[in-house]
C-alpha positions in Angstrom: 65.6 -98.0 74.9 65.6 -101.1 72.7 65.3 -101.5 69.0 62.5 -100.2 66.8 61.0 -103.7 66.7 60.9 -103.9 70.5 59.4 -100.4 70.8 56.7 -101.3 68.4 56.0 -104.6 70.1 55.6 -102.8 73.4 53.4 -100.2 71.9 51.1 -102.8 70.4 50.9 -104.8 73.6 50.1 -101.6 75.6 47.3 -100.7 73.2 45.7 -104.1 73.2 45.9 -104.2 77.0 44.0 -100.8 77.0 41.4 -102.4 74.8 41.1 -105.3 77.2 42.1 -107.8 74.5 44.4 -110.7 74.8 47.1 -111.2 72.1 44.9 -114.0 70.8 42.0 -111.7 70.4 44.2 -109.1 68.7 45.4 -111.7 66.2 41.9 -112.8 65.5 40.8 -109.2 64.9 43.7 -108.6 62.5 42.8 -111.8 60.7 39.2 -110.6 60.5 40.3 -107.4 58.9 42.4 -109.2 56.2 41.3 -110.3 52.8 41.8 -113.9 53.7 39.2 -113.9 56.5 36.2 -115.0 54.4 37.8 -118.2 53.1 40.0 -119.4 56.0 39.6 -122.7 57.8 39.7 -122.8 61.6 43.2 -124.4 61.3 44.4 -121.5 59.2 43.0 -119.0 61.6 44.8 -120.8 64.5 48.1 -120.8 62.6 47.7 -117.1 61.9 47.0 -116.4 65.6 50.1 -118.3 66.7 52.2 -116.5 64.1 51.0 -113.0 65.2 51.6 -113.9 68.9 55.2 -115.0 68.1 55.7 -111.8 66.1 54.9 -109.8 69.2 57.8 -111.4 71.1 60.6 -112.1 68.5 63.3 -109.6 68.1 63.8 -110.5 64.4 60.4 -109.3 63.2 60.5 -106.5 60.6 59.4 -103.2 62.0 57.4 -102.6 58.9 55.2 -105.5 59.7 54.6 -104.2 63.2 53.9 -100.8 61.8 51.2 -102.4 59.6 49.7 -104.1 62.6 49.7 -100.8 64.5 47.9 -99.1 61.6 45.3 -101.9 61.4 44.8 -101.6 65.1 44.3 -97.9 64.9 41.6 -98.4 62.1 39.6 -100.8 64.3 36.2 -99.5 65.5 37.0 -100.4 69.1 40.2 -98.4 69.0 38.2 -95.2 68.2 36.4 -95.6 71.6 39.8 -95.4 73.5 40.2 -91.7 72.8 43.9 -92.3 72.1 46.0 -90.6 69.5 49.1 -92.3 68.1 51.4 -89.8 66.3 53.7 -91.2 63.6 56.4 -89.5 61.6 56.1 -88.9 57.9 59.6 -88.4 56.4 60.4 -85.1 54.8 63.5 -84.7 52.7 63.8 -81.0 53.6 64.9 -81.9 57.2 68.6 -82.7 57.8 69.2 -86.4 58.6 71.0 -85.4 61.8 67.9 -83.5 63.0 65.6 -86.4 62.3 67.9 -88.8 64.1 68.1 -86.5 67.1 64.3 -86.1 67.2 63.9 -89.9 67.1 66.3 -90.2 70.0 64.3 -87.6 72.0 61.0 -89.3 71.2 62.4 -92.7 72.3 63.5 -91.2 75.6 60.0 -89.6 76.1 58.3 -92.9 75.3 60.1 -94.6 78.3 
């Protein structure tokens, strides 16, 4: 099943493949959506692209960063054309922790 980081990396790679994008294109699109896009040099864009590509393979990347990438990807205009829905869990303190853990396990199994 893998870690949360590995699951998110695979999900992002799967979605960018569905879009027909390379990892380089994905990184450029992310950069274009950022606040830094207007004042970046070509060198800075290249460094950003390489950093994102490495983050899609390294096991030490924080899942929160990958979640942010996934949310940015979902907000892209090209993603809306895919007719794909990506559900994500919003924590609720009313549910027992054991129940939530069990549902995450089941969801992970179904994802495979």
